[in-house]
C-alpha positions as CSV (number, residue, x, y, z in Angstrom):
1,M,22.6,24.5,12.2
2,P,25.2,25.0,15.1
3,A,28.5,25.7,13.5
4,D,30.0,23.2,15.5
5,R,27.8,20.2,14.1
6,E,28.6,18.5,10.8
7,P,25.9,18.5,8.3
8,V,24.2,15.3,7.3
9,L,23.5,16.8,3.9
10,A,25.6,19.4,2.2
11,V,24.6,20.5,-1.2
12,T,26.9,23.5,-3.0
13,G,26.3,25.1,-6.1
14,L,23.9,22.5,-7.5
15,S,23.1,23.0,-11.2
16,K,21.5,21.1,-13.7
17,R,19.9,21.9,-17.1
18,F,17.8,20.2,-19.4
19,G,18.1,21.6,-23.0
20,G,17.1,25.2,-23.0
21,L,15.6,25.0,-19.4
22,Q,18.0,25.7,-16.5
23,A,15.9,23.5,-14.0
24,V,18.5,24.2,-10.9
25,R,21.1,26.9,-10.8
26,G,23.9,27.1,-8.2
27,V,21.6,26.0,-5.2
28,T,23.7,25.6,-1.8
29,F,22.0,24.5,1.6
30,D,22.8,22.1,4.2
31,L,20.9,20.0,6.8
32,G,22.0,19.0,10.4
33,P,21.5,16.1,12.4
34,G,17.8,15.7,13.4
35,E,16.7,18.5,11.5
36,V,13.5,19.1,9.3
37,L,14.3,21.3,6.4
38,G,11.4,22.5,4.1
39,L,12.0,22.7,0.6
40,I,9.2,25.3,-1.1
41,G,8.5,26.9,-4.2
42,P,6.0,27.2,-7.1
43,N,5.6,24.5,-9.8
44,G,8.5,24.2,-11.8
45,A,10.6,25.7,-9.4
46,G,13.3,22.9,-9.4
47,K,12.5,21.3,-6.1
48,T,11.8,17.4,-7.6
49,T,15.0,17.9,-9.7
50,A,16.9,18.8,-6.6
51,F,15.5,15.6,-5.0
52,N,16.8,13.7,-8.0
53,L,20.0,15.0,-8.3
54,I,20.7,14.4,-4.1
55,S,19.4,10.7,-4.5
56,G,21.2,9.9,-7.7
57,F,18.4,9.6,-10.3
58,L,20.2,12.7,-12.1
59,V,23.6,13.8,-12.4
60,P,24.3,17.2,-11.8
61,D,26.0,19.5,-14.5
62,A,27.8,21.3,-11.6
63,G,28.1,21.5,-7.7
64,D,28.8,18.9,-5.0
65,I,26.6,16.7,-2.7
66,R,27.6,15.2,0.5
67,L,26.0,12.8,2.7
68,D,28.0,12.4,6.2
69,G,31.0,13.5,4.1
70,H,30.5,11.1,1.4
71,R,30.3,12.5,-2.3
72,L,27.1,11.2,-3.9
73,V,27.7,12.7,-7.2
74,G,28.1,9.9,-9.7
75,K,26.7,7.3,-7.3
76,K,23.7,5.3,-8.4
77,P,20.5,5.5,-6.6
78,H,20.9,2.2,-4.5
79,E,24.5,3.4,-3.8
80,V,23.0,6.3,-2.3
81,C,20.3,4.4,-0.5
82,R,23.1,2.3,1.0
83,L,24.9,5.1,2.4
84,G,22.0,6.3,4.4
85,L,19.5,8.4,2.2
86,G,16.0,7.2,1.6
87,R,13.3,8.9,-0.3
88,T,9.5,8.8,-1.2
89,F,8.2,9.8,-4.4
90,Q,5.2,12.1,-5.7
91,I,3.1,9.3,-7.5
92,V,2.9,6.3,-5.0
93,R,3.4,3.0,-6.8
94,P,3.5,-0.2,-4.7
95,F,3.5,-3.5,-6.0
96,P,-0.3,-3.8,-6.1
97,R,-0.5,-7.7,-6.1
98,M,2.1,-8.1,-3.0
99,S,1.1,-7.5,0.4
100,V,2.0,-4.6,2.2
101,L,4.4,-6.5,4.2
102,D,6.3,-7.8,1.3
103,N,6.2,-4.4,-0.3
104,V,8.2,-2.9,2.7
105,K,10.3,-6.2,3.1
106,I,11.8,-5.3,-0.5
107,G,13.0,-1.9,1.1
108,A,14.3,-3.8,3.8
109,L,16.3,-6.0,1.6
110,G,18.4,-3.3,0.3
111,R,20.2,-3.0,4.0
112,L,19.3,-6.4,5.4
113,P,20.3,-9.3,2.8
114,A,18.7,-12.0,5.0
115,I,15.3,-12.7,4.5
116,G,14.4,-13.2,7.9
117,A,16.0,-10.1,9.1
118,A,14.3,-8.3,6.5
119,R,10.8,-9.5,7.3
120,E,11.3,-8.7,10.8
121,R,12.3,-5.2,10.2
122,A,9.5,-4.8,7.6
123,R,6.8,-6.2,10.1
124,A,8.0,-3.6,12.8
125,I,8.0,-0.6,10.2
126,V,4.3,-1.5,9.3
127,V,3.3,-1.5,12.6
128,E,5.2,1.9,13.4
129,V,3.2,3.8,10.4
130,G,-0.1,2.4,11.6
131,L,-0.8,-0.2,8.9
132,E,-0.8,-3.4,11.0
133,T,-4.1,-4.3,10.2
134,K,-3.6,-4.1,6.6
135,M,-0.1,-6.1,6.9
136,H,-1.2,-9.3,4.9
137,A,-3.6,-7.3,2.3
138,P,-2.6,-6.6,-1.3
139,A,-1.1,-2.9,-1.6
140,G,-3.4,-2.3,-4.5
141,G,-6.5,-2.1,-2.2
142,L,-5.2,0.5,0.1
143,T,-6.7,3.9,0.2
144,L,-4.4,6.9,-0.9
145,A,-3.9,7.9,2.5
146,E,-2.9,4.1,3.2
147,R,-0.6,4.1,0.3
148,K,1.2,7.3,1.4
149,R,1.9,5.5,4.6
150,L,3.2,2.3,2.8
151,E,5.6,4.5,0.7
152,L,6.9,6.2,3.9
153,A,7.1,2.5,5.4
154,R,9.1,1.5,2.3
155,A,11.5,4.3,2.7
156,L,11.8,3.8,6.5
157,A,12.8,0.1,6.0
158,T,16.1,1.1,4.1
159,G,17.3,2.5,7.5
160,P,17.7,6.1,6.5
161,R,19.8,8.6,8.3
162,L,18.3,11.3,6.2
163,L,14.6,10.7,4.5
164,L,13.5,12.9,1.4
165,L,9.7,13.3,1.4
166,D,8.2,14.4,-2.0
167,E,4.6,15.7,-1.3
168,V,3.5,12.9,1.1
169,M,0.4,14.9,1.7
170,A,-0.7,15.7,-1.5
171,G,-4.4,14.5,-2.1
172,L,-5.2,14.0,1.7
173,N,-8.2,15.6,3.8
174,P,-7.2,17.4,6.8
175,T,-7.5,14.6,8.9
176,E,-5.3,12.4,7.2
177,T,-2.9,15.2,6.7
178,A,-2.9,15.7,10.4
179,A,-2.0,12.0,10.9
180,I,0.8,12.1,8.4
181,V,2.2,15.3,10.2
182,D,2.1,13.5,13.6
183,L,4.0,10.3,11.8
184,I,6.6,12.6,10.2
185,R,7.3,14.2,13.7
186,A,7.6,10.8,15.3
187,I,10.0,9.7,12.4
188,N,12.1,12.8,13.0
189,R,12.1,12.4,16.9
190,S,13.5,9.0,16.3
191,G,16.8,10.7,15.0
192,V,16.1,10.7,11.2
193,A,16.7,14.2,9.4
194,I,13.9,15.0,6.9
195,L,14.2,17.1,3.7
196,L,10.7,17.9,2.8
197,I,8.6,19.2,-0.3
198,E,5.2,19.8,0.4
199,H,2.5,22.3,-1.1
200,N,0.5,22.2,2.2
201,M,2.0,25.3,3.9
202,R,0.6,25.1,7.1
203,A,2.3,21.6,7.6
204,V,5.6,22.7,6.1
205,M,5.5,25.9,8.6
206,S,4.7,23.5,11.6
207,L,7.1,20.4,10.8
208,S,10.0,22.7,9.6
209,H,13.0,24.0,11.6
210,R,14.5,25.9,8.5
211,I,13.0,26.3,5.1
212,V,14.6,27.0,1.7
213,A,12.8,28.5,-0.8
214,L,13.4,28.0,-4.8
215,S,12.1,30.0,-7.9
216,F,13.0,29.2,-11.3
217,G,15.6,26.9,-10.1
218,E,17.6,29.5,-7.8
219,K,17.3,29.7,-4.0
220,I,15.5,33.0,-3.1
221,A,15.3,32.9,0.8
222,E,16.6,30.5,3.5
223,G,15.9,30.6,7.4
224,P,13.1,30.0,10.0
225,P,9.9,29.3,8.8
226,A,8.1,32.9,9.8
227,E,11.0,34.7,8.3
228,V,10.9,32.8,4.9
229,A,7.1,33.1,4.9
230,S,7.3,36.9,4.9
231,H,10.2,37.3,2.9
232,P,9.0,39.5,-0.2
233,K,10.7,37.3,-2.7
234,V,8.7,34.3,-1.4
235,V,5.5,36.4,-1.3
236,E,5.9,37.5,-4.7
237,A,6.8,34.2,-6.3
238,Y,4.7,31.7,-4.2
239,L,2.9,32.5,-1.2
240,G,0.9,35.7,-1.9
241,E,-0.4,38.3,0.6
242,A,-3.5,36.3,1.4
243,Y,-1.3,33.6,2.9
244,V,1.0,36.1,4.7
245,H,-2.1,37.8,6.2
246,A,-4.5,34.7,6.8
247,P,-5.1,34.1,10.5
248,P,-3.7,30.9,11.9
249,A,-5.1,27.6,11.4
């Protein structure tokens, strides 16, 4: 990030322990306006714990988190959301008996208390994510790929300046993954900064401007995608030599 640009998100010395497990230890990074930052690492590296700390679902033992200069530590998730941070979850759980439109409208009501305005915003977002033909269908009848789009739509409806995406491509086939990648690019082009957790490394490398790698709760590398992918600690802890020497997809 250029030195003259204030970060959208600034994380400093973030730490969290669960009993004898140090889930996150002294993690520091920032994310600039309009940037896509990938957060990678093996299972148990602390990625989702970091997301939960940033979005207010957990309180850190130490460290600071700021969104556009506003301190987030101690704020509840709905307060963090109103400051401009939206997120998705690994396990997608829409309200199954409600329509796609009403699921998204609930997200919009977090920022737009008027029902009519929330409905219109929700309708526009449903179209934006490509679910217009399912707008009035019950969310419980959607395919996995459609539920992933609905999860994105619910987060977008809150009007985020920063969007945290937690494995939005997990379980999708290559065609569905490519479509989600295109959708994330479009969201980013609209001006939304993105912090992305994803195990599909081809997608992460193609989407991210920079990458932060975690292992056992600590940051082990940060920088451009190609640089991080070839970092010895990242190769050893996560990617392996097979990934580094694999031909481009």
